[in-house]
C-alpha positions as CSV (number, residue, x, y, z in Angstrom):
1,M,83.9,-12.3,14.6
2,I,82.8,-11.4,18.1
3,S,84.3,-12.0,21.4
4,I,82.2,-13.3,24.3
5,P,81.5,-10.8,27.1
6,G,81.8,-12.1,30.6
7,R,78.1,-12.3,31.1
8,I,76.2,-14.3,33.6
9,G,72.7,-14.7,32.2
10,A,69.4,-14.4,33.9
11,C,68.9,-17.0,36.6
12,F,66.7,-18.3,39.3
13,I,67.9,-20.7,42.0
14,L,64.7,-21.8,43.6
15,S,65.9,-21.7,47.1
16,R,66.0,-17.9,46.7
17,C,63.6,-17.4,43.8
18,C,65.8,-14.6,42.3
19,L,63.9,-13.1,39.4
20,I,66.0,-10.9,37.2
21,T,63.3,-9.0,35.3
22,L,59.6,-8.6,35.6
23,A,59.0,-10.3,32.2
24,L,61.1,-13.2,33.2
25,G,59.4,-13.4,36.6
26,I,56.0,-13.6,35.0
27,A,57.1,-16.3,32.6
28,L,58.7,-18.4,35.3
29,A,55.9,-18.0,37.8
30,G,54.6,-21.5,37.1
31,A,58.0,-23.0,37.5
32,S,58.5,-21.2,40.8
33,R,55.2,-22.5,42.1
34,E,56.4,-26.0,41.3
35,A,59.3,-25.6,43.6
36,I,57.7,-24.3,46.8
37,A,58.1,-27.6,48.8
38,A,61.2,-28.8,47.0
39,P,64.5,-30.0,48.5
40,I,67.3,-27.6,47.7
41,L,70.8,-27.8,46.4
42,A,73.6,-27.3,48.9
43,K,75.8,-24.2,48.4
44,D,78.8,-26.3,47.4
45,A,76.7,-28.1,44.8
46,I,75.5,-24.8,43.3
47,A,79.2,-23.6,43.2
48,K,80.2,-26.8,41.4
49,I,77.4,-26.5,38.8
50,D,78.4,-22.8,38.2
51,A,82.0,-23.8,37.7
52,A,81.2,-26.7,35.3
53,A,78.7,-24.7,33.3
54,R,81.2,-21.8,32.9
55,E,83.7,-24.4,31.6
56,F,81.7,-24.7,28.4
57,I,82.3,-21.0,27.9
58,T,85.9,-20.7,29.1
59,Q,86.9,-23.6,26.9
60,G,85.5,-21.7,23.9
61,V,83.0,-24.3,22.8
62,A,79.8,-22.3,23.4
63,P,78.9,-18.7,24.1
64,G,75.8,-19.5,26.1
65,V,74.8,-22.3,28.5
66,S,71.5,-23.0,30.3
67,V,71.1,-25.5,33.1
68,A,68.1,-26.9,34.9
69,V,67.7,-29.5,37.7
70,M,64.3,-31.0,38.7
71,Q,63.4,-33.6,41.2
72,S,60.0,-35.2,41.7
73,G,58.3,-32.5,39.6
74,R,59.9,-29.6,41.3
75,V,62.6,-27.2,40.0
76,L,65.7,-27.2,42.2
77,F,67.9,-25.1,40.0
78,A,67.7,-23.1,36.8
79,K,70.4,-20.7,35.6
80,A,71.9,-19.5,32.4
81,Y,75.4,-18.2,31.6
82,G,76.8,-16.2,28.7
83,D,74.9,-15.1,25.6
84,A,72.0,-16.3,23.6
85,N,72.9,-13.9,20.8
86,L,76.3,-12.3,20.4
87,E,75.3,-9.7,17.8
88,T,72.5,-8.2,19.9
89,D,74.3,-8.8,23.2
90,T,71.4,-10.7,24.5
91,G,72.1,-12.8,27.6
92,A,71.1,-16.4,27.9
93,S,68.3,-17.3,30.3
94,P,66.5,-20.4,31.5
95,L,63.8,-19.4,28.9
96,S,66.2,-19.2,25.9
97,V,65.0,-21.5,23.1
98,F,67.6,-23.8,21.7
99,R,67.5,-26.6,19.1
100,A,67.4,-30.0,20.9
101,G,68.9,-32.1,18.2
102,S,68.7,-35.8,18.8
103,I,66.9,-35.5,22.1
104,T,64.0,-35.3,19.7
105,K,64.4,-39.1,19.4
106,E,62.9,-39.6,22.9
107,F,59.8,-37.8,21.7
108,T,59.6,-39.8,18.5
109,A,60.0,-43.0,20.4
110,A,57.2,-42.0,22.8
111,A,55.0,-41.1,19.8
112,V,55.5,-44.6,18.4
113,M,54.7,-46.2,21.7
114,R,51.4,-44.2,21.9
115,L,50.5,-45.7,18.5
116,V,51.5,-49.1,19.8
117,Q,49.3,-48.6,22.8
118,D,46.4,-47.7,20.5
119,R,47.1,-50.9,18.5
120,R,47.6,-48.9,15.4
121,L,51.0,-50.5,14.8
122,A,53.2,-53.2,16.4
123,L,56.8,-53.2,17.4
124,D,57.6,-56.2,15.2
125,D,55.7,-55.0,12.2
126,P,57.9,-54.9,9.1
127,I,58.7,-51.3,8.2
128,A,57.9,-52.1,4.5
129,K,54.3,-52.1,5.6
130,Y,54.5,-48.3,6.2
131,V,57.5,-47.3,4.1
132,P,57.7,-49.5,1.0
133,E,60.4,-47.2,-0.3
134,L,62.8,-49.1,1.9
135,S,61.8,-52.7,1.0
136,R,65.3,-53.4,-0.5
137,A,66.8,-52.9,3.0
138,G,65.7,-56.3,4.1
139,A,63.5,-57.6,6.9
140,L,63.5,-54.6,9.1
141,S,61.1,-54.1,12.0
142,V,59.9,-51.0,13.8
143,R,61.7,-52.4,16.9
144,M,65.0,-52.4,15.1
145,L,64.6,-48.8,14.1
146,L,63.9,-47.9,17.8
147,N,66.8,-49.9,19.1
148,Q,69.2,-48.7,16.3
149,T,69.9,-52.2,15.1
150,S,68.4,-51.9,11.6
151,G,71.7,-51.4,9.8
152,L,70.3,-48.5,7.8
153,C,73.2,-46.1,7.0
154,D,73.0,-42.5,8.4
155,Y,71.5,-40.2,5.8
156,T,73.1,-37.2,7.4
157,E,76.5,-38.6,6.5
158,A,75.6,-39.7,3.0
159,A,77.1,-38.2,-0.1
160,G,75.1,-35.2,-1.3
161,F,73.4,-34.5,2.0
162,A,75.5,-31.4,2.7
163,L,73.8,-29.8,-0.2
164,E,70.4,-31.2,0.5
165,Q,70.4,-29.8,4.0
166,L,70.5,-26.3,2.6
167,E,66.9,-26.6,1.3
168,R,63.6,-27.5,2.9
169,H,62.4,-30.9,1.8
170,S,59.1,-32.7,2.6
171,P,59.3,-36.0,4.5
172,T,58.6,-37.8,1.2
173,Q,61.5,-36.1,-0.5
174,V,63.9,-37.0,2.3
175,M,62.6,-40.5,2.2
176,D,63.4,-40.6,-1.5
177,F,66.9,-39.4,-0.7
178,I,67.3,-42.1,1.9
179,A,65.9,-44.8,-0.4
180,S,68.4,-43.8,-3.1
181,M,71.5,-44.1,-0.8
182,N,74.1,-46.6,-1.9
183,P,74.8,-48.4,0.2
184,L,71.5,-48.3,2.0
185,T,72.6,-50.6,4.9
186,G,75.9,-51.2,6.7
187,F,75.1,-54.6,8.1
188,A,72.3,-57.2,8.0
189,P,69.2,-56.2,10.0
190,G,69.5,-57.1,13.7
191,T,73.1,-58.3,13.6
192,A,74.8,-55.2,15.1
193,W,74.2,-51.8,16.8
194,A,75.0,-48.5,15.1
195,Y,73.7,-45.0,15.8
196,S,71.8,-43.7,12.7
197,N,69.6,-40.7,12.3
198,T,67.9,-42.6,9.4
199,N,66.2,-44.9,11.9
200,Y,64.4,-42.0,13.7
201,F,63.6,-40.0,10.6
202,V,61.9,-43.1,9.2
203,L,60.0,-43.6,12.5
204,G,58.8,-40.0,12.2
205,V,57.5,-40.8,8.8
206,I,55.8,-43.9,10.1
207,V,54.1,-41.8,12.8
208,E,52.7,-39.5,10.1
209,R,51.5,-42.3,7.8
210,V,49.9,-44.3,10.6
211,S,48.3,-41.3,12.4
212,G,47.3,-39.3,9.3
213,Q,48.8,-36.2,11.0
214,S,52.0,-34.3,10.5
215,L,54.7,-35.3,13.0
216,S,54.5,-31.8,14.4
217,D,50.8,-32.0,15.1
218,Y,50.9,-35.5,16.5
219,L,53.8,-34.7,18.9
220,A,52.1,-31.4,19.9
221,R,48.8,-33.2,20.9
222,Y,49.9,-36.6,22.2
223,V,53.4,-36.1,23.5
224,I,54.2,-32.4,24.2
225,A,50.9,-31.3,25.6
226,P,50.6,-34.2,28.2
227,A,54.1,-33.3,29.5
228,G,53.0,-29.7,30.1
229,L,55.7,-28.2,27.9
230,M,55.5,-24.5,27.1
231,A,58.1,-23.8,24.5
232,T,58.7,-27.1,22.7
233,A,57.8,-27.6,19.1
234,V,59.0,-29.0,15.8
235,D,61.3,-26.2,14.6
236,H,61.2,-24.4,11.3
237,E,63.7,-21.6,10.5
238,R,60.8,-19.5,9.1
239,D,59.1,-19.5,12.6
240,V,59.3,-16.3,14.7
241,V,60.3,-17.7,18.1
242,P,60.5,-15.4,21.2
243,R,63.8,-15.8,23.0
244,R,65.3,-17.9,20.3
245,A,69.0,-18.5,20.8
246,T,71.4,-18.2,17.9
247,G,73.7,-21.1,17.1
248,Y,77.4,-20.7,16.8
249,V,80.6,-22.7,16.0
250,P,84.0,-21.8,17.4
251,I,86.6,-20.3,15.1
252,K,89.5,-22.7,15.1
253,G,92.7,-21.3,16.6
254,D,90.9,-18.3,18.1
255,K,89.6,-19.4,21.4
256,G,86.4,-17.7,22.7
257,R,85.5,-16.3,19.2
258,Y,82.6,-17.6,17.1
259,Q,81.0,-17.5,13.8
260,N,77.3,-18.2,12.9
261,A,76.6,-21.9,12.5
262,P,76.1,-23.2,8.9
263,F,72.5,-23.2,7.8
264,F,70.5,-26.4,8.3
265,S,66.9,-26.7,7.4
266,M,65.1,-28.4,10.3
267,D,62.5,-29.7,7.9
268,N,65.2,-32.3,7.0
269,A,65.7,-33.5,10.5
270,G,62.2,-34.8,11.2
271,G,61.8,-37.4,14.0
272,A,65.6,-37.6,14.3
273,G,66.2,-34.1,15.5
274,A,63.8,-31.3,14.6
275,L,62.6,-30.0,18.0
276,R,63.3,-26.7,19.6
277,T,62.9,-26.2,23.4
278,T,64.1,-24.7,26.6
279,V,66.2,-26.3,29.3
280,L,63.2,-26.1,31.7
281,D,61.0,-27.9,29.2
282,M,63.6,-30.6,28.7
283,A,63.7,-31.3,32.4
284,R,59.9,-31.3,32.6
285,W,59.8,-33.7,29.7
286,Q,61.7,-36.5,31.3
287,Q,60.0,-35.8,34.6
288,A,56.7,-36.3,32.9
289,L,57.9,-39.4,31.0
290,F,59.1,-41.2,34.1
291,A,56.0,-40.1,36.0
292,G,53.9,-42.1,33.5
293,R,52.1,-39.1,32.0
294,I,53.2,-39.7,28.4
295,V,53.1,-43.5,27.9
296,N,51.9,-46.3,30.1
297,A,54.1,-48.5,32.4
298,T,54.4,-51.3,29.8
299,S,55.6,-48.8,27.1
300,L,58.0,-47.1,29.5
301,A,59.5,-50.5,30.4
302,A,60.0,-51.3,26.7
303,M,61.6,-47.9,26.1
304,T,64.1,-48.5,29.0
305,T,65.0,-52.1,28.2
306,P,68.3,-52.6,26.3
307,G,67.9,-53.6,22.7
308,K,68.9,-57.1,21.6
309,L,70.4,-58.5,18.5
310,S,68.9,-61.2,16.4
311,D,71.1,-63.8,18.2
312,G,69.6,-62.8,21.6
313,S,72.6,-60.9,22.8
314,V,72.3,-57.4,24.2
315,A,73.3,-54.7,21.8
316,I,76.2,-52.7,23.3
317,R,76.7,-49.0,22.4
318,K,80.4,-48.3,22.1
319,D,80.2,-44.8,23.4
320,A,78.2,-43.2,26.3
321,P,77.8,-39.4,25.7
322,I,75.3,-39.0,28.6
323,T,76.2,-41.7,31.2
324,L,79.1,-43.9,32.3
325,G,79.0,-47.6,33.0
326,P,78.0,-50.2,30.5
327,P,76.1,-48.2,27.8
328,N,73.0,-49.7,26.2
329,Y,70.2,-48.2,24.1
330,G,66.5,-48.6,24.5
331,F,63.9,-46.8,22.5
332,G,65.3,-43.3,22.0
333,L,67.1,-43.5,25.4
334,E,70.7,-44.2,26.4
335,L,70.8,-46.5,29.4
336,G,73.7,-46.5,31.8
337,S,74.8,-45.3,35.1
338,L,76.8,-42.5,36.8
339,D,78.7,-43.3,40.1
340,G,76.7,-46.5,40.4
341,I,73.3,-44.7,40.1
342,G,71.2,-45.8,37.1
343,A,70.8,-43.1,34.5
344,V,68.7,-42.7,31.4
345,G,69.0,-39.9,28.9
346,H,70.1,-38.7,25.5
347,G,72.3,-36.1,23.9
348,G,71.6,-33.8,21.0
349,A,73.6,-31.9,18.4
350,V,72.7,-30.0,15.3
351,P,74.8,-27.2,13.7
352,G,75.3,-24.5,16.4
353,F,73.7,-26.4,19.3
354,T,74.4,-29.2,21.8
355,A,72.2,-30.5,24.6
356,Y,72.4,-33.1,27.3
357,L,69.5,-34.6,29.2
358,V,69.5,-37.3,31.9
359,T,67.2,-38.7,34.6
360,F,68.2,-40.8,37.6
361,P,64.9,-42.7,38.1
362,S,65.8,-44.1,41.5
363,V,65.8,-40.6,43.0
364,G,63.5,-38.9,40.5
365,M,66.0,-36.3,39.4
366,T,66.5,-34.9,36.0
367,V,69.4,-32.7,34.8
368,A,69.3,-30.7,31.5
369,V,72.0,-28.6,29.9
370,M,71.6,-26.8,26.6
371,T,74.2,-24.7,24.7
372,N,74.3,-22.7,21.5
373,G,77.7,-24.0,20.4
374,Q,79.5,-27.1,19.4
375,A,79.9,-28.2,23.0
376,S,81.3,-31.7,22.4
377,L,82.8,-31.7,25.9
378,A,81.0,-34.3,28.0
379,E,83.0,-33.9,31.2
380,P,81.4,-30.5,32.3
381,F,78.0,-32.1,31.9
382,R,79.0,-35.0,34.0
383,E,80.3,-32.7,36.7
384,I,76.9,-30.9,36.7
385,E,75.2,-34.3,37.0
386,R,77.4,-35.2,39.9
387,A,76.9,-31.9,41.7
388,A,73.1,-32.3,41.4
389,I,72.8,-35.9,42.3
390,H,75.1,-35.6,45.3
391,G,74.2,-32.1,46.4
392,T,70.5,-32.2,47.4
393,R,69.4,-31.6,51.0
394,K,66.0,-31.2,52.6
395,R,64.5,-27.7,53.2
396,R,64.1,-27.0,56.9
């Protein structure tokens, strides 16, 4: 059991281009060049972001936090707080690599839309065409998986999965586990909305079977590379990853102290949550997505349109982890608003890691926060969002 030192990690606030080490400076050179002509954040906005980010640490939910703000392709702010690894006393930095959890769903949805654009599958195709293992689930379509209206129960909550997650399984093995679930569905296809990791794991399998490539390879070539991401990949615990952050969970009743997160094989997360990345890559990702560099305008419009139920009514999400306002769900994207400004994003959580990512399309701003803890607190993230969205001013 280790206490958190009062560390403020490596940072660069692009109005000053403060580079903490030569190695970090070299790695961030590309990001710095992106920001030469950028607007900047006002001092009070920076102070608010600092205070909100530290709240994750002072509340004892995460030992390390990394924050990035981008607008119109330019980095406005990138700073890290606390520790990436408590045992080695390694400070967090904007280049620390975290697990992204369910933010992966955005990438999986984009991969599906690339295949739709290539006319290799259609949104209203029955999924039994690609995954006959699930034929007993009823008349499910690819669209229902994307919109989370399929009714498929969440395999990560199924009996027996706690043991299954301790071993690496192939996509086929996980599919067999999903197909064996009883019950397999919680409601008739298209009649309700329910968040289920099963939907996006199955979509990842469909990407593999249609493309003839592993999900890792397809994402790397057709989704990650076009976005210009430098540290994003499907994660495997066996990989040696420079600047990898360690995941932690708080020790109950002992605020500010942590233990290592329980083991979870990322091979079992697939298209539902298998990516690792940095906070800067996360911000770049949504900047690229909304700039039309990943999918075309028609596909992006489909991804950002609220899903509908079979009766034609809009499917309402009962919670809104990333935004406020009436929450809806598109394809791998939560749709809502913050302070009356339209917001699109997703959250992510796997053992030891939590992440938040949102873009305000009307002003071209993206805010990303990644932590190496069970940071279930949404309010500090919203305070960071508010500080960024209301705190920009033009460089003189």
